[in-house]
C-alpha positions in Angstrom: 0.0 0.0 0.0 1.3 3.4 -1.0 0.7 6.5 1.0 1.4 10.1 -0.2 2.9 12.4 2.4 3.8 16.2 2.0 5.9 18.3 4.3 5.8 22.2 4.4 9.0 24.0 5.2 8.7 27.5 7.0 11.4 30.1 7.4 12.8 30.2 10.9 11.6 33.7 11.7 8.2 33.3 10.3 5.1 31.9 11.9 3.3 31.3 8.6 4.1 29.2 5.7 5.8 30.7 2.8 4.2 30.0 -0.5 7.5 30.2 -2.3 9.0 27.5 -0.2 9.0 24.1 -1.9 6.8 21.5 -0.7 8.4 18.1 -0.4 6.0 15.3 -1.0 7.3 11.8 -0.7 5.7 8.5 -1.4 6.2 5.9 1.2 5.9 2.4 -0.2 5.2 -0.4 2.2 7.1 -3.6 1.3 5.5 -6.8 2.6 7.7 -9.1 4.7 9.0 -12.2 2.9 10.5 -15.5 4.1 14.2 -15.2 4.7 16.4 -16.8 2.0 18.3 -18.9 4.6 15.0 -20.5 5.9 14.2 -21.8 2.4 17.7 -23.2 2.1 17.5 -24.9 5.4 14.3 -26.9 4.4 15.7 -28.0 1.1 19.0 -29.2 2.8 17.1 -31.4 5.3 15.2 -33.1 2.5 18.4 -33.6 0.6 20.1 -35.1 3.7 17.2 -37.5 4.3 17.4 -38.6 0.7 21.1 -39.3 1.0 20.6 -41.2 4.2 17.9 -43.4 2.6 20.2 -44.0 -0.3 23.1 -45.0 2.1 20.8 -47.2 4.0 19.7 -49.0 0.8 23.3 -49.5 -0.1 24.2 -50.9 3.3 21.2 -53.3 3.1 22.3 -54.5 -0.3 25.9 -55.1 0.9 24.6 -57.0 3.9 22.4 -59.2 1.6 25.4 -59.9 -0.6 27.6 -60.8 2.4 24.9 -63.1 3.7 24.5 -64.8 0.3 28.2 -65.2 0.1 28.4 -66.6 3.6 25.5 -69.0 2.9 27.2 -70.2 -0.3 30.5 -70.8 1.6 28.6 -72.7 4.3 26.9 -74.9 1.8 30.2 -75.6 0.1 31.8 -76.5 3.5 28.9 -78.7 4.4 29.1 -80.5 1.1 32.9 -81.0 1.5 32.4 -82.2 5.1 29.6 -84.6 4.1 31.9 -86.0 1.4 34.8 -86.5 3.8 32.5 -88.2 6.4 31.1 -90.5 3.7 34.6 -91.4 2.6 35.7 -92.0 6.2 32.6 -94.1 7.1 33.0 -96.1 3.9 36.6 -96.7 4.7 35.9 -97.7 8.4 33.0 -99.9 7.3 35.3 -101.7 4.8 38.0 -102.2 7.4 35.4 -103.4 9.8 34.0 -105.9 7.3 37.5 -107.2 6.5 38.1 -107.6 10.3 34.8 -109.4 10.8 35.4 -111.6 7.8 38.6 -113.1 9.2 38.3 -112.8 13.0 35.9 -114.9 15.0 34.8 -113.5 18.4 32.2 -111.8 20.4 31.1 -108.3 19.2 28.6 -105.8 20.6 26.2 -104.8 17.8 23.5 -102.1 17.6 20.3 -102.4 15.5 18.1 -99.3 15.8 17.6 -99.0 19.6 18.7 -102.6 20.4 22.2 -103.4 21.5 23.4 -106.8 22.4 26.4 -109.2 22.0 26.8 -111.8 19.3 29.4 -114.3 18.2 30.7 -113.6 14.8 32.2 -116.5 12.9 35.0 -115.5 10.6 36.3 -119.0 9.9 37.2 -119.6 6.3 38.1 -123.2 6.5 34.9 -124.6 5.1 34.7 -122.2 2.2 31.7 -120.2 3.4 33.4 -116.9 3.9 33.3 -115.0 7.1 31.2 -112.5 9.0 28.4 -114.9 10.0 26.3 -114.1 13.1 25.7 -117.2 15.1 22.3 -117.6 16.7 22.5 -121.3 17.7 25.6 -123.3 18.7 26.0 -126.7 20.3 29.0 -128.9 20.8 29.3 -130.3 24.4 25.9 -130.4 26.1 26.9 -127.8 28.7 23.6 -125.8 28.2 20.1 -127.2 28.6 18.0 -126.4 25.5 14.7 -127.7 26.9 13.6 -124.2 27.8 10.5 -122.0 28.1 9.0 -119.7 25.5 10.4 -116.7 27.4 13.9 -118.1 27.3 13.8 -118.8 23.5 12.4 -115.4 23.0 15.1 -113.6 24.9 18.0 -116.0 24.5 20.1 -118.1 26.9 23.5 -119.6 27.3 26.9 -117.9 26.8 27.7 -116.4 23.4 31.3 -117.6 23.9 30.0 -121.2 24.1 26.7 -123.0 23.7 23.8 -120.6 23.3 20.6 -119.6 21.7 20.7 -115.9 20.7 17.0 -115.3 21.1 14.1 -115.1 18.6 13.5 -111.4 19.1 17.2 -110.6 18.5 17.2 -112.8 15.5 14.1 -111.1 14.1 15.6 -107.7 14.8 18.7 -108.5 12.7 16.8 -110.1 9.9 14.5 -107.1 9.6 17.4 -104.9 8.5 17.6 -106.6 5.1 17.9 -109.8 3.2 19.9 -112.5 5.0 21.1 -116.0 4.2 21.0 -118.9 6.6 23.9 -121.3 7.0 23.5 -124.5 9.1 26.8 -126.4 9.8 26.5 -130.0 11.2 29.1 -132.4 12.5 28.5 -136.1 13.3 30.4 -138.2 15.9 32.8 -139.4 13.1 33.9 -135.9 12.4 32.1 -135.6 9.1 30.9 -132.0 8.4 27.9 -131.1 6.3 26.1 -127.9 5.6 22.8 -126.5 4.4 22.6 -123.0 3.0 19.5 -120.9 2.2 19.7 -117.5 0.4 16.6 -115.7 1.8 15.8 -116.6 5.4 13.0 -114.6 7.0 10.8 -115.1 10.1 7.6 -113.5 11.4 7.2 -111.5 14.6 6.1 -112.8 18.0 2.4 -112.3 17.2 2.8 -115.1 14.6 5.1 -117.0 16.9 8.2 -116.3 14.7 7.0 -118.6 11.9 9.4 -119.3 9.1 8.3 -117.0 6.2 11.0 -117.8 3.7 14.1 -119.9 3.2 15.0 -119.1 -0.4 17.1 -121.5 -2.5 18.9 -124.4 -0.9 22.5 -125.4 -1.5 24.7 -127.8 0.4 25.7 -131.3 1.4 23.4 -131.9 4.4 20.1 -132.2 2.6 17.2 -129.8 2.5 15.6 -130.7 5.9 14.5 -127.1 6.7 12.1 -127.0 3.8 9.9 -129.5 5.7 9.4 -126.8 8.4 8.7 -123.9 6.1 5.7 -121.7 7.3 5.7 -123.5 10.7 5.5 -121.6 14.0 8.1 -121.9 16.8 7.0 -124.0 19.7 8.2 -124.9 23.2 6.8 -127.0 26.0 4.8 -124.1 27.3 3.8 -122.7 23.9 2.7 -125.9 22.2 2.4 -127.0 18.6 -0.5 -129.1 17.2 1.2 -132.4 17.9 2.8 -131.6 21.2 6.2 -132.3 19.7 8.0 -129.9 22.0 6.6 -131.6 25.0 7.3 -135.1 23.6 10.8 -134.6 22.4 12.1 -131.6 24.3 13.6 -128.3 23.1 12.1 -125.5 21.1 11.8 -125.8 17.3 9.7 -124.9 14.3 8.0 -128.3 14.7 5.9 -129.9 12.0 4.6 -133.4 12.6 7.1 -133.5 14.3 10.4 -132.8 12.5 13.1 -133.4 9.9 15.4 -130.9 11.5 15.7 -130.8 15.3 18.8 -129.0 16.5 17.6 -128.0 19.9 16.9 -131.4 21.3 18.6 -133.1 24.3 22.4 -133.4 23.8 23.6 -137.0 23.5 27.1 -138.4 24.0 26.7 -140.9 21.2 25.0 -141.0 17.9 22.9 -144.0 18.7 22.4 -143.7 22.5 18.7 -143.2 22.4 16.5 -143.4 19.3 14.6 -140.2 18.5 16.3 -138.4 21.4 19.1 -136.0 20.6 20.1 -133.5 17.8 18.9 -134.6 14.4 19.0 -133.6 10.7 17.1 -136.4 9.1 18.5 -135.9 5.6 22.0 -136.1 6.9 22.1 -138.8 9.5 18.5 -139.9 9.9 17.7 -140.4 13.6 21.4 -140.6 14.7 22.2 -137.8 17.0 24.8 -135.2 16.0 27.9 -134.0 17.9 27.8 -130.3 17.0 25.6 -127.8 15.2 25.8 -124.1 14.3 23.1 -121.9 12.8 24.2 -118.6 11.4 23.0 -115.7 9.3 24.7 -113.1 7.1 23.4 -110.1 5.3 23.4 -110.2 1.5 
């Protein structure tokens, strides 16, 4: 807004205005206040700073992601190398263990899933069967009574260093890990040794009384007496079979009317001491009792 303003100048000794004196009129122009220049600059600088900080934050995040990806890749590479080394070591250890078991007989502690127990491993190579057989029945001197209860045959009895029955439940646990072959080695009182070998031995669980589910193909010199007992359930004097064979002849077996193979009968000191009493494999020595027996399994 403009205002016009006039001032009259009077002589010093005059009380009235002098018309000849000039009149000074000025125009006063009001200028509205504006925002200081430095305030505008300050707002723009803050926005610029924030933009630069956001850009810096994005760069840092990107670098961190790259570092994390690199670290993850290195970790995966290290894990792969470690797995390869462990596989090689385990394979090497397993191979050395198999070589040891194949040639050294003795008692070993084994683990199958959650079960751990001792077994006798036969590494003898003298009969041409190879080694690493797990023995589950062994007889040679009559020091252990084999006329036992169902519970004993289920859990096992005797001494794994000598005469013993490993136990049906342990036998089932081992066989369930994969295909196994069965080897039966027999010796008569004249020192003659014969064998029967089956390439796919399987048994059922306790609910089916550990019945023989499979034998596979037979090979050997003793005769195929076990085939007579295929599909039969295990029986003892307190868990009877249809013909009461366990009670009549003693011992626990996969009886069938009553047997062709009976390796858990009473031990006799002579082949012909008592007819139909003793350890028999009918296709090998008929009803003559045998001096020694061994039943073994091995994974294929």
